[in-house]
C-alpha positions in Angstrom: 14.8 68.0 -58.6 12.4 68.9 -61.4 9.0 70.1 -60.1 7.4 66.8 -61.0 10.0 64.9 -59.0 9.6 67.2 -56.0 5.8 66.8 -56.0 6.1 63.0 -56.4 8.6 62.8 -53.6 6.4 64.7 -51.1 3.3 62.8 -52.3 5.1 59.5 -51.4 6.1 60.8 -48.0 9.8 61.5 -48.7 11.7 64.3 -47.1 12.6 67.2 -49.3 16.0 68.8 -49.3 16.3 72.5 -48.3 17.9 73.6 -51.6 15.1 71.8 -53.6 12.4 73.6 -51.6 14.1 77.0 -52.0 14.6 76.4 -55.8 11.0 75.3 -56.2 9.6 78.4 -54.4 12.0 80.7 -56.2 10.9 79.3 -59.6 7.2 79.6 -58.6 7.7 83.2 -57.6 9.4 83.9 -60.9 6.6 82.3 -62.8 8.6 79.3 -64.0 6.5 76.8 -62.0 2.8 77.1 -62.9 -0.1 77.3 -60.4 -1.2 73.7 -61.1 2.1 72.3 -60.0 2.2 74.4 -56.8 -1.4 73.3 -56.1 -0.3 69.7 -56.4 2.7 70.3 -54.0 0.4 72.1 -51.5 -2.0 69.2 -51.5 0.9 66.7 -51.0 2.0 68.8 -48.1 -1.5 69.0 -46.7 -1.5 65.2 -46.5 2.2 64.5 -45.7 3.2 67.6 -43.8 6.7 69.1 -43.4 9.2 68.2 -40.7 11.1 70.9 -38.8 13.9 71.2 -41.2 11.7 71.2 -44.2 9.4 73.8 -42.6 12.4 76.0 -41.7 13.6 75.9 -45.3 10.1 76.6 -46.6 9.6 79.6 -44.3 13.1 81.0 -45.0 12.4 80.7 -48.8 9.1 82.5 -48.4 10.6 85.2 -46.3 13.5 85.8 -48.6 11.5 85.6 -51.8 11.5 89.4 -51.7 12.5 92.4 -49.6 12.8 92.1 -45.9 12.1 95.5 -44.4 14.3 97.0 -41.8 12.6 99.4 -39.5 15.4 99.6 -36.9 15.8 103.3 -37.4 12.2 103.9 -36.2 12.2 104.3 -32.4 10.5 101.8 -30.2 9.7 98.1 -30.3 7.7 97.4 -33.4 4.9 94.9 -32.5 2.2 93.4 -34.8 -0.6 91.0 -34.3 -1.9 88.3 -36.5 -5.1 86.2 -36.4 -5.4 82.8 -38.0 -8.9 83.8 -39.2 -12.4 83.6 -38.0 -15.9 84.8 -38.7 -16.7 88.3 -37.5 -13.1 88.7 -36.5 -12.5 92.5 -36.9 -10.0 92.7 -34.1 -7.2 94.2 -36.1 -9.4 97.2 -37.0 -9.6 98.2 -33.3 -6.4 96.7 -32.0 -4.0 98.6 -34.2 -5.2 102.1 -33.3 -5.5 101.1 -29.6 -1.9 100.0 -29.5 -0.7 103.0 -31.5 -2.6 105.3 -29.2 -0.6 103.9 -26.4 2.7 104.5 -28.2 3.4 101.1 -29.6 4.6 101.2 -33.3 2.3 98.8 -35.3 3.6 97.9 -38.8 0.7 95.8 -40.0 0.8 93.9 -43.3 -2.5 92.1 -43.6 -4.2 89.7 -45.9 -7.6 89.2 -47.6 -10.3 86.7 -46.8 -9.4 83.0 -46.9 -12.1 80.4 -47.4 -15.0 81.1 -45.0 -13.0 83.7 -43.0 -13.0 87.5 -43.6 -9.9 89.5 -44.4 -8.6 92.7 -42.8 -7.8 94.3 -46.1 -11.3 93.7 -47.4 -12.7 95.4 -44.3 -10.4 98.4 -44.6 -11.3 98.8 -48.3 -14.9 99.2 -47.3 -13.9 102.6 -45.9 -14.3 105.0 -48.8 -10.9 105.9 -50.4 -8.8 103.8 -48.0 -5.6 102.8 -49.7 -4.0 99.5 -48.7 -1.4 99.5 -51.6 1.2 102.0 -50.4 4.9 102.2 -51.3 7.3 101.1 -48.7 8.6 104.6 -48.2 5.0 105.7 -47.2 4.6 102.7 -45.0 7.8 103.6 -43.1 6.7 107.3 -42.8 3.4 106.4 -41.3 4.8 103.9 -38.8 7.3 106.6 -37.8 4.8 109.5 -37.6 1.5 107.8 -36.5 2.9 104.6 -34.9 0.7 102.6 -37.3 0.2 101.7 -41.0 -2.2 99.1 -42.3 -1.3 97.8 -45.8 -1.4 94.7 -48.0 1.6 92.9 -49.2 3.6 94.9 -51.7 5.1 93.3 -54.8 8.5 93.3 -53.0 7.5 91.9 -49.6 7.1 88.1 -49.5 5.9 87.8 -53.1 5.9 84.0 -52.9 3.3 84.2 -50.1 1.2 86.7 -52.0 0.9 84.3 -54.9 0.4 81.2 -52.7 -2.1 82.9 -50.4 -4.6 83.4 -53.2 -4.0 79.9 -54.6 -4.5 78.1 -51.3 -7.8 79.9 -50.9 -9.3 78.2 -53.9 -7.6 74.8 -53.8 -8.8 73.6 -50.3 -5.3 73.8 -48.8 -5.9 76.7 -46.4 -6.2 74.6 -43.2 -2.7 73.1 -43.2 -0.4 73.8 -40.3 2.9 74.1 -42.2 1.4 76.3 -44.9 -0.5 78.5 -42.4 2.6 78.9 -40.2 5.0 79.7 -43.0 2.6 82.0 -44.7 1.9 84.1 -41.5 5.5 84.2 -40.3 7.1 85.0 -43.7 4.7 87.9 -44.2 5.0 89.2 -40.7 8.8 88.9 -40.3 9.3 90.6 -43.7 7.3 93.7 -42.4 10.0 94.8 -40.1 8.5 93.9 -36.7 10.4 93.1 -33.5 7.7 91.1 -31.7 4.4 89.5 -32.7 1.2 88.5 -30.9 -0.7 85.6 -32.4 -4.5 85.1 -32.1 -4.9 81.4 -32.9 -8.6 80.7 -33.3 -10.1 77.4 -32.1 -13.5 75.9 -33.0 -16.2 75.5 -35.6 -15.4 78.8 -37.3 -11.6 78.4 -37.2 -9.2 76.5 -39.4 -8.0 74.8 -36.2 -11.0 72.8 -34.9 -9.3 71.5 -31.7 -7.3 73.2 -29.0 -4.5 70.6 -29.5 -4.2 71.5 -33.2 -4.3 75.2 -32.4 -1.5 74.7 -29.8 0.6 72.9 -32.3 0.2 75.8 -34.8 1.0 78.4 -32.2 4.2 76.5 -31.1 5.2 76.0 -34.8 5.0 79.8 -35.4 6.7 80.6 -32.1 9.5 78.3 -33.1 9.9 79.9 -36.5 10.0 83.3 -34.8 12.6 82.1 -32.4 14.8 80.8 -35.2 14.7 84.3 -36.7 15.3 86.2 -33.5 11.7 87.5 -32.8 9.7 87.3 -29.6 6.3 85.7 -30.3 3.4 85.2 -27.9 0.1 83.4 -28.7 -3.4 83.4 -27.3 -5.7 80.6 -28.3 -9.2 82.1 -28.5 -12.7 80.6 -29.0 -14.3 80.6 -32.4 -17.2 78.4 -31.8 -19.5 81.3 -32.7 -18.9 84.5 -34.7 -17.0 87.2 -32.7 -19.2 90.1 -32.0 -22.5 90.5 -33.8 -21.4 91.9 -37.2 -20.3 89.7 -40.1 -19.5 91.5 -43.3 -17.0 94.2 -44.3 -18.6 97.6 -43.7 -20.7 96.2 -40.9 -17.6 95.0 -39.1 -16.0 98.4 -39.5 -18.9 100.0 -37.6 -18.5 97.5 -34.8 -14.8 98.1 -34.6 -15.3 101.8 -34.3 -17.9 101.2 -31.6 -15.4 99.1 -29.7 -13.0 102.1 -29.6 -15.9 104.0 -28.1 -16.5 101.3 -25.5 -19.8 100.3 -27.0 -19.1 96.9 -28.7 -20.2 93.4 -27.8 -18.5 92.0 -24.7 -16.8 89.0 -26.4 -15.3 91.1 -29.2 -14.1 93.8 -26.6 -12.5 91.2 -24.3 -10.6 89.4 -27.1 -9.4 92.8 -28.5 -8.2 94.0 -25.1 -6.5 90.8 -24.2 -4.5 90.8 -27.4 -3.6 94.5 -27.3 -2.5 94.2 -23.7 0.0 91.5 -24.8 1.3 94.0 -27.4 1.8 96.7 -24.9 3.8 94.4 -22.7 6.0 93.2 -25.6 6.4 96.8 -26.7 7.6 98.0 -23.3 4.7 100.3 -22.7 3.4 98.4 -19.7 5.1 96.2 -17.1 2.1 93.8 -16.7 -1.0 92.8 -18.5 -3.1 94.5 -15.7 -1.2 97.8 -16.2 -1.7 97.4 -20.0 -5.5 96.9 -19.6 -5.8 100.0 -17.5 -3.9 102.0 -20.0 -6.1 100.7 -22.9 -9.2 101.6 -20.9 -7.9 105.2 -20.6 -7.4 105.7 -24.3 -10.9 104.4 -25.0 -12.4 106.7 -22.4 -10.6 109.9 -23.4 -11.3 109.3 -27.1 -7.7 109.1 -28.3 -8.2 105.6 -29.7 -10.9 106.8 -32.0 -8.9 109.8 -33.0 -5.9 107.6 -33.8 -8.1 105.5 -36.1 -9.3 108.7 -37.8 -5.7 109.8 -38.3 -4.8 106.5 -39.8 -7.8 106.5 -42.2 -7.0 110.1 -43.4 -3.3 109.4 -43.8 -4.1 106.4 -46.0 -6.5 108.3 -48.3 -9.8 107.3 -46.6 -12.7 109.5 -45.5 -12.2 110.2 -41.8 -15.8 111.4 -41.6 -17.0 107.8 -42.1 -15.6 107.1 -38.6 -18.2 109.5 -37.2 -20.9 109.2 -39.8 -21.5 105.5 -40.6 -23.9 106.5 -43.4 -20.8 107.3 -45.4 -19.8 103.6 -45.4 -21.3 101.2 -48.0 -24.9 100.5 -47.1 -27.0 97.5 -48.3 -30.2 98.4 -50.1 -32.3 95.8 -48.3 -32.5 93.8 -45.1 -34.3 90.6 -44.2 -34.8 89.2 -40.7 -34.6 85.4 -40.4 -37.2 84.2 -37.8 -36.4 81.5 -35.3 -37.9 78.1 -36.1 -37.5 77.0 -32.5 -37.6 78.4 -29.0 -35.7 78.1 -25.8 -32.0 78.9 -25.9 -29.4 79.1 -28.6 -27.2 76.1 -27.9 -24.7 76.4 -30.8 -23.8 78.1 -34.0 -22.0 76.3 -36.8 -19.7 79.2 -37.4 -18.0 78.0 -40.6 -21.6 77.7 -42.1 -22.2 81.3 -41.2 -18.9 82.3 -42.9 -19.8 80.3 -46.0 -23.2 82.0 -46.0 -21.5 85.3 -46.0 -19.4 84.3 -49.0 -22.5 83.1 -50.8 -24.1 86.5 -50.1 -21.0 88.3 -51.7 -19.1 89.3 -48.5 -16.3 86.9 -49.4 -14.6 85.3 -52.5 -15.6 82.1 -54.2 -12.8 82.5 -56.7 -9.5 84.4 -56.8 -11.0 87.0 -59.1 -14.4 87.3 -57.3 -15.5 90.9 -56.4 -16.6 91.5 -52.9 -19.7 93.6 -52.0 -18.5 95.6 -49.0 -22.1 96.5 -47.9 -23.6 93.0 -47.4 -23.5 90.8 -44.4 -25.3 89.8 -41.2 -26.2 91.2 -37.8 -26.5 88.3 -35.3 -29.5 89.2 -33.2 -29.2 86.1 -31.0 -26.0 84.3 -30.0 -25.1 81.2 -28.0 -26.8 81.1 -24.6 -29.4 83.7 -25.3 -33.1 83.0 -25.1 -35.4 83.1 -28.2 -39.1 82.6 -28.9 -40.4 81.0 -32.1 -40.7 83.6 -34.8 -38.3 86.1 -33.2 -35.5 87.3 -35.5 -32.2 85.4 -35.2 -30.2 87.1 -37.9 -30.7 90.2 -40.0 -29.4 89.8 -43.6 -28.1 92.9 -45.3 -28.2 92.4 -49.0 -28.2 94.1 -52.4 -29.1 91.3 -54.8 -32.2 89.3 -53.9 -31.4 86.3 -56.1 -29.5 84.2 -53.5 -31.1 85.4 -50.3 -33.3 82.4 -49.8 -30.3 80.1 -50.0 -28.4 82.3 -47.5 -31.4 82.2 -45.2 -31.5 78.4 -45.3 -27.7 78.2 -44.6 -28.1 80.4 -41.6 -31.1 78.5 -40.2 -29.2 75.2 -40.5 -26.3 76.8 -38.6 -28.3 77.4 -35.4 -29.0 74.9 -32.7 -31.8 75.2 -30.1 -32.5 73.6 -26.7 -34.5 74.0 -23.5 -31.4 74.8 -21.4 -28.7 77.4 -21.9 -25.3 75.8 -22.4 -22.5 76.6 -19.9 -20.5 79.7 -21.0 -17.2 78.9 -22.8 -14.1 80.8 -22.0 -13.0 83.3 -24.7 -9.3 83.0 -24.0 -8.5 79.3 -23.9 -4.8 79.3 -23.4 -1.6 81.5 -23.5 1.4 80.0 -25.3 4.9 81.5 -25.1 
């Protein structure tokens, strides 16, 4: 089919042939199909979906659009983790060194922020000098020598996804199960892993708003992994409020380091430990999740988790001193505390609104070519279930440019709900899917 015919067929709800899908994606990767036609097809898929055979063909085409790395000569079971994206979700920054400190090789190819959610690469790049664009040879060397490397997609690994990832971010086609599943799995399976742990976020700050949709996405990705001979486990985790208290790139780096020292907020710590424990079991470094949790606690207490992060930062060109001295990380010039307009208890936080406020402040992208300010963001001084008095600070805004701060403040205030009674606590880990 010509691109026009393919777009029209999917728009009208017709089933696409595998060879047509593969030809379209190959032509898009080579620059023969323009962005506007791919945008149209993505929107058609958003509304019409892909059946199992179409999705398999789409994922295979994404995976084989470039080089599929082979790390079989590196000892051990290579295990990675992927999050579907949330607000304040800096889990990868602490999870990767934790798993590596326990001897699990972690080949992690991550992405940038999508929509209202933050990106691991953007957070890593807030560490002075940190290089996320490394050649494959260096990536292999660091996985072998340090049990970990954290990079972005190279030009040779899943190039179709690299182009499509940025396009979806600015065309309102991010929250589409077939596109999310194929994007994640093509990128991850191309990185050379043997097993994968998925953190599928659920709630107001996630792309999946309901547990049912999150379960469907998890099972879709597990099925793609099974077709390609990989073991995949998923945890559905709550994203009805930001994870931890820091939102913004350098601020989240600080909180991630604090987690490795045992000093981070309880919700962020719990989700990180639960996901990393799954990695240790898949990687053969623990026989049970309880044994894995005990081992993780030991590497936090003896300092080896923080030391592993410092080794990774130094090996990838970053300043390891910034892991000890946070003043070496980007610092916002000004702060503003947002006072509470109500009192009682925080009954809810519209987490997507917080994420969009961070984007408006400059912590995320409004366009593909937008520049991110790594220093700006928020510290959440009150979270769901906590008491607050009128006039007490809810959120601290860290900013450089004062121009849009009042708009950001209004966005944050509209995101908070208040009531006379604290809501019942929500579980952080909603479900485990195998």
